[in-house]
C-alpha positions, -999 to +999 in steps of 0.1 A: -260-622+042-293-638+052-317-620+075-311-647+102-273-648+099-269-613+114-287-625+146-265-655+152-241-656+181-224-688+170-227-714+142-253-735+161-272-708+180-309-716+181-336-696+162-371-703+175-398-699+149-432-692+163-462-701+141-499-693+142-528-694+117-531-663+095-566-665+082-588-684+108-592-692+144-570-719+157-584-754+158-554-770+176-558-805+161-563-793+125-536-767+128-511-792+142-518-816+113-513-789+087-482-774+103-467-809+106-472-816+069-459-783+058-427-785+080-421-820+066-425-808+031-403-777+035-375-796+052-379-828+033-383-849+065-410-872+080-418-871+117-419-906+130-453-908+147-481-933+143-509-911+156-518-874+155-490-864+178-513-856+208-493-852+240-509-865+272-503-831+289-521-813+260-511-799+227-492-818+199-455-827+198-434-838+169-397-846+169-374-855+141-337-862+142-309-876+121-272-870+115-280-837+096-307-820+118-330-821+147-365-805+144-390-801+171-426-788+166-449-780+195-485-769+190-506-756+219-539-739+221-535-701+215-541-676+242-556-641+238-535-610+245-500-600+235-489-603+198-468-634+204-499-652+217-511-653+181-483-677+173-489-706+197-468-732+179-430-735+181-408-749+154-371-753+164-348-766+137-312-774+148-285-783+123-261-811+132-243-807+099-208-791+095-219-777+061-252-760+072-255-736+101-286-736+123-296-701+112-296-714+075-319-742+084-342-719+103-342-694+075-352-722+050-381-733+073-393-697+079-391-688+042-408-721+031-437-715+056-440-678+048-445-683+010-476-705+018-494-673+031-513-694+056-492-686+088-484-658+110-447-662+117-420-646+139-385-658+145-367-652+178-330-655+184-317-675+213-322-646+237-359-641+227-352-610+205-373-608+173-353-615+142-382-610+118-420-614+116-446-614+088-471-595+110-468-564+133-456-575+167-450-539+178-427-532+207-448-551+232-435-586+225 
């Protein structure tokens, strides 16, 4: 059984992957471009944007969907404080396939980003409970 599977409540339950830079301060624009490219590579997708994804309200937004999956990536400037503030980006993969559960897609994305050793990562179930993290989030999340 995968780490994410035990936290599912149903086949399509969301798992929110929070992402932050592991080794440097967050330059939002550069971080968004790198994360976008890595998510595309890990999931074998291409976000349909013609610019850098800058949202008029701030941050960067990327959305992909087809018959198999929907993937949303949101990158905002980090805040200082609680451990989850170190991971200002959100990646939300949702399976639309009958053969692949959403938790499997989320586990693939988390694992693919984790092996790069460039991101702080935590995964939260649909209720906001931590599933796993590659840094100490303590009990004050």
